[in-house]
C-alpha positions in Angstrom: -24.9 5.6 -23.7 -21.5 4.1 -22.9 -19.4 6.2 -20.4 -15.9 6.1 -19.2 -15.7 7.7 -15.7 -12.5 9.3 -14.4 -12.4 10.4 -10.8 -10.7 9.7 -7.5 -12.2 11.1 -4.2 -15.6 11.0 -2.5 -16.8 14.0 -4.6 -16.3 11.8 -7.7 -17.7 8.6 -6.1 -21.1 10.4 -5.6 -21.3 11.2 -9.3 -20.4 7.7 -10.4 -23.0 6.2 -8.1 -25.7 8.6 -9.5 -24.7 7.8 -13.1 -25.0 4.1 -12.5 -28.4 4.6 -10.7 -29.6 6.5 -13.8 -28.9 3.5 -16.0 -25.8 4.7 -17.8 -23.3 1.9 -18.9 -19.9 2.4 -17.4 -17.5 -0.3 -18.7 -14.3 1.4 -17.5 -13.2 3.6 -14.6 -10.0 5.6 -14.4 -8.7 6.5 -11.0 -5.5 7.4 -9.2 -3.1 4.7 -8.1 -3.7 3.4 -4.5 -2.1 5.6 -1.9 -0.8 4.8 1.6 -3.1 6.1 4.3 -4.0 5.5 8.0 -1.8 4.8 10.9 -0.3 1.7 9.2 0.2 3.7 6.0 -1.2 0.7 4.0 -2.1 1.2 0.4 -5.8 2.2 0.1 -8.0 2.3 -3.0 -9.7 5.5 -3.8 -13.5 5.9 -3.1 -14.1 5.6 -6.8 -12.1 2.4 -7.1 -14.0 0.9 -4.2 -17.4 1.6 -5.8 -16.2 0.3 -9.2 -15.0 -2.9 -7.8 -18.3 -3.4 -5.9 -20.1 -3.0 -9.2 -17.8 -5.2 -11.2 -16.5 -2.4 -13.4 -13.0 -2.6 -14.9 -10.5 -0.2 -13.3 -7.4 1.4 -14.8 -4.9 3.3 -12.6 -2.3 4.9 -14.9 0.3 7.1 -13.2 0.2 9.3 -16.3 -1.8 9.5 -19.6 1.0 11.2 -21.5 2.3 8.9 -24.3 5.6 10.8 -24.4 5.8 11.2 -20.6 7.5 9.5 -17.7 5.2 6.4 -17.7 4.5 5.7 -21.4 3.6 2.0 -20.7 0.8 3.2 -18.3 -0.4 5.6 -20.9 -0.4 3.0 -23.7 -2.3 0.5 -21.6 -4.8 3.1 -20.6 -5.3 4.1 -24.3 -6.0 0.4 -25.2 -8.6 0.2 -22.4 -10.2 3.5 -23.4 -10.4 2.6 -27.0 -11.9 -0.9 -26.2 -14.6 0.8 -24.1 -16.0 2.5 -27.1 -17.4 5.3 -25.0 -19.8 8.0 -26.2 -18.4 10.3 -23.5 -16.0 10.5 -20.6 -17.2 12.0 -17.3 -14.4 13.6 -15.3 -14.7 14.6 -11.6 -11.7 15.4 -9.4 -9.5 12.9 -11.3 -6.1 14.4 -10.5 -4.4 13.7 -13.8 -4.1 16.0 -16.8 -5.9 14.7 -19.8 -3.8 15.0 -23.0 -5.4 15.8 -26.3 -5.7 12.2 -27.5 -8.0 11.5 -24.5 -10.1 14.5 -25.1 -10.6 13.5 -28.8 -11.5 9.9 -28.4 -15.1 9.8 -27.1 -17.8 10.9 -29.6 -19.1 13.6 -27.2 -15.8 14.4 -25.7 -15.0 14.7 -22.0 -17.4 16.4 -19.6 -16.0 17.8 -16.3 -17.9 18.3 -13.1 -16.3 21.5 -11.6 -17.4 22.7 -8.2 -17.5 26.4 -8.9 -19.2 29.0 -11.0 -16.7 29.3 -13.8 -14.6 31.2 -14.6 -14.3 31.9 -10.9 -12.1 29.5 -9.0 -10.6 27.4 -11.8 -8.1 24.9 -10.4 -7.6 22.4 -7.7 -9.4 23.8 -4.6 -12.5 25.7 -5.6 -14.6 24.8 -2.5 -11.9 25.9 0.0 -11.1 29.1 -1.8 -14.7 30.2 -2.2 -15.3 29.9 1.6 -11.9 31.5 2.4 -12.7 34.5 0.1 -16.1 35.0 1.7 -18.1 34.3 -1.4 -21.9 34.4 -0.9 -22.5 31.7 -3.5 -20.9 29.0 -5.4 -22.2 26.1 -7.6 -21.4 23.5 -10.2 -20.4 24.0 -13.8 -20.6 21.1 -16.2 -17.8 21.9 -18.7 -16.7 20.6 -22.1 -13.1 19.9 -21.4 -10.3 21.3 -23.6 -6.5 21.4 -23.2 -6.6 24.4 -20.8 -7.0 24.5 -17.0 -10.8 24.5 -16.6 -11.1 26.8 -19.6 -13.6 24.7 -21.6 -17.1 25.8 -22.7 -19.9 25.7 -20.1 -22.7 23.2 -20.7 -24.8 23.5 -17.6 -24.4 25.7 -14.5 -26.4 25.9 -11.2 -25.8 28.1 -8.2 -25.8 27.2 -4.5 -25.7 29.6 -1.5 -22.8 29.4 0.9 -24.3 29.4 4.4 -22.7 31.3 7.2 -21.7 28.1 9.1 -20.6 26.1 6.0 -17.2 24.4 6.2 -15.5 22.8 3.2 -16.8 19.5 4.5 -20.5 20.5 4.5 -20.3 22.5 1.3 -18.5 19.6 -0.4 -21.3 17.2 0.3 -24.0 19.6 -1.1 -21.9 20.3 -4.2 -21.1 16.6 -4.8 -24.9 15.9 -4.8 -25.6 18.8 -7.1 -22.7 17.9 -9.5 -24.0 14.3 -9.7 -27.5 15.4 -10.5 -26.3 18.0 -13.0 -24.1 15.7 -15.0 -26.9 13.2 -15.4 -29.1 16.0 -16.8 -26.3 17.1 -19.1 -25.9 13.6 -20.6 -29.6 13.1 -21.0 -29.8 16.4 -22.9 -26.7 15.4 -24.9 -28.4 12.1 -25.9 -31.2 14.1 -27.5 -28.7 16.5 -29.2 -29.9 19.5 -27.2 -26.8 20.4 -25.2 -25.6 23.9 -26.0 -22.1 25.1 -25.2 -21.3 28.6 -24.0 -17.9 30.1 -23.8 -16.7 31.3 -20.4 -16.6 35.0 -19.8 -13.2 36.7 -20.2 -13.9 38.7 -17.0 -13.9 37.3 -13.5 -11.2 34.6 -13.8 -9.7 33.5 -10.5 -7.6 30.5 -9.7 -8.1 28.1 -6.7 -4.6 27.1 -5.9 -4.0 23.8 -4.2 -4.3 23.8 -0.4 -0.9 23.5 1.3 -0.4 22.2 4.8 1.6 25.3 5.7 -1.6 27.4 5.3 -3.0 25.8 8.4 -1.0 28.0 10.7 -3.2 30.8 12.2 -1.6 34.2 11.6 -3.1 36.1 14.6 -2.1 39.5 13.0 -4.9 38.9 10.4 -8.4 40.3 11.0 -10.8 38.0 12.9 -13.2 37.8 10.0 -10.5 36.5 7.7 -9.4 33.9 10.3 -12.9 32.7 10.9 -13.3 32.0 7.2 -10.0 30.2 7.0 -11.1 28.0 10.0 -14.2 27.0 8.0 -12.3 26.7 4.7 -9.6 24.4 6.2 -12.1 22.0 7.9 -11.6 19.1 7.4 -8.2 19.6 5.7 -5.7 20.7 6.7 -7.3 22.1 9.8 -6.4 25.6 11.2 -3.8 25.3 13.9 -2.1 27.4 16.6 0.2 26.5 19.5 1.0 27.2 23.1 4.4 26.4 24.6 5.1 24.3 21.5 2.0 22.2 21.7 -0.1 22.3 18.6 -3.8 22.9 18.9 -6.2 22.4 16.0 -9.1 24.9 15.7 -12.2 23.4 14.0 -14.8 26.1 14.7 -14.6 29.8 15.5 -16.4 33.0 14.8 -15.5 36.7 14.8 -16.6 39.4 17.2 -16.3 43.0 16.2 -14.6 45.6 18.4 -11.0 46.4 19.3 -9.0 44.4 21.8 -6.2 46.2 23.8 -3.9 43.3 23.5 -1.2 41.8 21.2 -2.5 39.5 18.4 -2.8 35.9 19.7 -3.4 37.0 23.4 -6.1 35.1 25.2 -8.7 37.6 26.5 -11.1 35.2 28.2 -11.6 31.4 28.3 -14.9 29.8 29.5 -17.6 27.5 28.4 -18.8 29.8 25.7 -15.5 29.9 23.9 -11.9 31.1 24.0 -11.6 34.8 23.0 -8.4 35.7 21.3 -7.1 39.1 20.1 -6.3 39.4 16.4 -5.1 42.1 14.1 -8.7 43.3 13.9 -11.4 42.2 16.3 -11.7 39.1 18.4 -11.8 35.4 17.3 -13.9 33.1 19.5 -12.7 29.5 19.4 -15.5 27.1 20.0 -14.2 23.7 18.9 -10.6 22.6 19.5 -8.4 19.5 19.5 -5.0 18.6 21.1 -2.6 16.4 19.3 -3.8 12.8 19.5 -7.0 13.8 21.1 -10.6 14.3 20.0 -12.4 17.3 18.8 -14.0 19.0 21.8 -16.3 21.9 22.4 -14.5 24.8 24.2 -16.0 23.9 27.6 -14.8 20.3 27.4 -11.4 21.3 26.0 -10.7 23.7 28.9 -11.2 20.9 31.4 -8.1 19.2 30.1 -6.1 22.2 28.9 -5.8 25.2 31.1 -5.9 28.5 29.2 -5.8 31.8 31.1 -6.2 35.4 30.1 -2.9 36.9 29.2 -1.4 33.8 27.6 -0.3 34.3 24.0 -0.9 31.7 21.3 1.6 31.3 18.5 1.3 30.2 14.9 1.7 26.4 14.8 5.1 25.2 13.7 5.2 24.1 10.1 5.3 20.4 9.3 8.8 19.3 8.1 7.8 19.1 4.4 6.4 22.7 4.5 9.5 24.4 5.9 
């Protein structure tokens, strides 16, 4: 079976590697254009592009696939490459570009998407973050037959995965990436035998996982402690929950909620020792256990307090918004 693979980040790279290991032929990879990254802001290839180049696979990086859009030359060149690949199917995982109808119609078996949620819950850009933030007990992967809508296509395979109490977006991402890679191989093997059955998504239970914005990183101490603890886990590793003291931004990478009322204003430090920094919230107490100063390393609370004095009675503020988020 000939496949075209469309994807960009690490989640997609895991799937491409599994497909190649399973023996599928991938003559063409589509991925996002190189982006500036790192301190030097040099152009960096995506994880998918890096793997494709290592394996000698042709790479296309159109800025758009719309033939009538802003970059018609990119779209026409991509169309020529896609047609030349003579793919039986296209596998899509966190690609980042909208696929117009002409792309969906070209492969014999259409386009199969690896989506990291139990559709129709958490359609959209950030299903892993939003599942943790909402306090969901489980998530999973849906292999979906793509259509023109936003994650509205028929479901082909689905498998559930529990969300553990300590899961961050980073840890859950890795498990879902491995699950998605395995599941798409299974779907294609079943499709090769003509046994893949499509099921329409339920009309009930639709939610949207909107893109994570940097402005969401600021901790609102008026929110309940349980809500804030979930946001800390959901925003690890990006964008990282943040607070500030006297104008200095402090990232919070790990925290947990304690029940009970605190006779203090939200954001007030109640205690600070090696076991954690206890902060009053709009409901309960949030215990900060891993923190980071600007330019510093992530540190356990005990180590953080050796270089940053925090005393009961001090009040933490929401971190100032980055310039683009104001």
